[in-house]
One Martini backbone bead per residue (centre of mass of N, CA, C, O) as a GRO file, in nm:
protein
   73
    1MET     BB    1   0.584   0.348   1.296
    2ALA     BB    2   0.246   0.452   1.392
    3ILE     BB    3  -0.035   0.681   1.465
    4SER     BB    4  -0.386   0.619   1.468
    5GLY     BB    5  -0.691   0.709   1.582
    6LYS     BB    6  -0.840   0.470   1.422
    7TYR     BB    7  -0.589   0.226   1.362
    8GLY     BB    8  -0.348   0.280   1.518
    9HIS     BB    9  -0.087   0.091   1.477
   10LEU     BB   10   0.160   0.151   1.221
   11ASN     BB   11   0.364   0.002   0.969
   12ILE     BB   12   0.598   0.265   0.894
   13PRO     BB   13   0.861   0.332   0.751
   14GLY     BB   14   1.028   0.626   0.892
   15ILE     BB   15   0.834   0.625   1.137
   16ALA     BB   16   0.759   0.714   1.435
   17ASP     BB   17   0.590   0.568   1.693
   18ASP     BB   18   0.463   0.875   1.786
   19GLU     BB   19   0.359   0.944   1.512
   20PRO     BB   20   0.127   1.099   1.357
   21VAL     BB   21  -0.148   1.002   1.135
   22PHE     BB   22  -0.315   1.021   0.810
   23VAL     BB   23  -0.579   0.838   0.665
   24LEU     BB   24  -0.634   0.746   0.324
   25ARG     BB   25  -0.900   0.612   0.142
   26ALA     BB   26  -1.034   0.501  -0.159
   27GLN     BB   27  -1.330   0.475  -0.044
   28ASP     BB   28  -1.318   0.783  -0.013
   29LYS     BB   29  -1.473   1.030  -0.179
   30LEU     BB   30  -1.277   1.269  -0.056
   31ALA     BB   31  -0.977   1.202  -0.107
   32LYS     BB   32  -0.907   1.306  -0.393
   33HIS     BB   33  -0.964   1.605  -0.321
   34LEU     BB   34  -0.743   1.624  -0.100
   35ILE     BB   35  -0.506   1.556  -0.299
   36GLU     BB   36  -0.546   1.803  -0.477
   37VAL     BB   37  -0.501   2.014  -0.257
   38TYR     BB   38  -0.224   1.928  -0.173
   39HIS     BB   39  -0.094   1.975  -0.448
   40GLU     BB   40  -0.159   2.286  -0.455
   41LEU     BB   41   0.008   2.347  -0.197
   42ALA     BB   42   0.281   2.231  -0.294
   43SER     BB   43   0.304   2.421  -0.533
   44SER     BB   44   0.273   2.703  -0.379
   45HIS     BB   45   0.533   2.613  -0.184
   46GLY     BB   46   0.776   2.479  -0.363
   47CYS     BB   47   0.784   2.196  -0.422
   48HIS     BB   48   0.910   1.948  -0.554
   49ARG     BB   49   0.849   1.772  -0.834
   50GLU     BB   50   0.868   1.481  -0.727
   51PHE     BB   51   0.658   1.519  -0.505
   52ARG     BB   52   0.420   1.607  -0.686
   53GLU     BB   53   0.423   1.344  -0.856
   54GLY     BB   54   0.357   1.155  -0.612
   55ILE     BB   55   0.077   1.263  -0.568
   56LEU     BB   56  -0.037   1.190  -0.849
   57GLU     BB   57   0.006   0.886  -0.820
   58GLU     BB   58  -0.187   0.855  -0.587
   59TYR     BB   59  -0.435   0.961  -0.730
   60ASN     BB   60  -0.431   0.732  -0.954
   61ARG     BB   61  -0.473   0.497  -0.754
   62PHE     BB   62  -0.741   0.586  -0.655
   63ASP     BB   63  -0.881   0.608  -0.938
   64MET     BB   64  -0.824   0.289  -1.011
   65TRP     BB   65  -1.001   0.191  -0.803
   66ALA     BB   66  -1.269  -0.066  -0.803
   67GLY     BB   67  -1.431   0.029  -0.593
   68ILE     BB   68  -1.683   0.162  -0.368
   69PRO     BB   69  -1.750   0.458  -0.288
   70LYS     BB   70  -1.764   0.649   0.022
   71LEU     BB   71  -1.842   0.784   0.295
   72PRO     BB   72  -1.722   0.850   0.585
   73ASP     BB   73  -1.740   0.715   0.912
   0.00000   0.00000   0.00000
């Protein structure tokens, strides 16, 4: 369970009930850019290769999403 300011309680295994989370949606035009920045930060701070590869996998999932992107609400 986790808490999002916009989406309320989210059932995410391994996250404490009161831990805040930030949700990125594939429909958000800015999300892929944020994932790229996060990848760069992770790389520059020495995060493990497996973690960085996971970030790129998420980027690819967002990139393959067939919906129409829009600016965030």
